[in-house]
C-alpha positions in Angstrom: 0.0 0.0 0.0 1.4 3.4 -0.9 0.3 6.8 0.3 0.5 9.8 -2.1 -0.1 12.4 0.6 0.6 12.9 4.2 -2.1 14.2 6.4 -1.8 15.5 10.0 -4.1 16.8 12.7 -2.5 19.8 14.3 -4.1 21.4 17.3 -3.5 23.5 20.4 -5.3 23.9 23.7 -5.8 27.2 25.5 -7.1 27.1 29.1 -8.3 30.7 29.2 -11.4 32.7 29.7 -13.4 33.4 26.5 -12.5 37.1 26.5 -8.8 36.3 26.4 -9.0 34.3 23.2 -7.6 36.4 20.3 -7.2 36.1 16.6 -3.4 35.8 17.2 -4.0 32.3 18.7 -5.3 31.1 15.4 -2.4 32.9 13.6 0.1 31.1 15.8 -1.6 27.8 15.1 -1.4 28.3 11.4 2.3 29.4 11.6 3.2 26.3 13.6 1.2 24.1 11.2 3.1 25.6 8.2 6.4 24.9 9.9 5.5 21.3 10.5 4.1 20.9 7.0 7.2 22.1 5.3 9.5 20.1 7.6 7.7 16.8 7.2 6.1 17.2 3.8 2.6 17.2 5.0 0.2 17.9 2.2 -3.1 18.1 4.1 -3.6 19.6 7.5 -6.6 19.5 9.8 -6.5 22.4 12.3 -8.1 22.1 15.7 -8.3 24.6 18.5 -9.2 23.2 21.9 -10.4 25.8 24.5 -11.8 26.0 28.0 -14.6 28.2 26.7 -15.2 30.6 23.7 -17.0 33.7 22.7 -19.3 33.6 19.7 -17.0 35.9 17.8 -13.9 33.6 18.3 -16.0 30.6 17.3 -17.1 32.4 14.1 -13.5 33.4 13.4 -12.2 29.9 13.8 -14.9 28.5 11.5 -14.1 31.1 8.9 -10.5 30.0 9.0 -11.4 26.4 8.8 -10.2 25.6 12.3 -12.4 23.2 14.2 -13.0 24.6 17.7 -13.6 22.0 20.4 -14.6 23.3 23.8 -13.8 21.5 27.1 -17.6 20.9 27.7 -17.7 19.1 24.3 -15.7 16.3 25.8 -18.5 15.4 28.2 -21.4 15.4 25.6 -22.6 12.0 24.3 
C-alpha cells in the first residue's frame, strides 16, 4: 500500500477565559502548522483549537479560517 499524501491533525489547547482568546491564537496555530508541514512534507492539515470556553466571535473566526473549535464541555457530551 502506498500513500501519495501525508495528512496531519495539528491542534493547540488554550485554558483561558473566553474574553482572552484572540485572533493571534489562530495565527500562531497556522504558523506552527506551516512549519510542521514544510519540515515533514505534510500535504493536508486538519487544524483544531481546543479551548476551555469561547466567545461567539472567536468561534465564528475559527470557523471562517477552517479551524475546528472544540470546547472543554464538548468532551462530556454524548
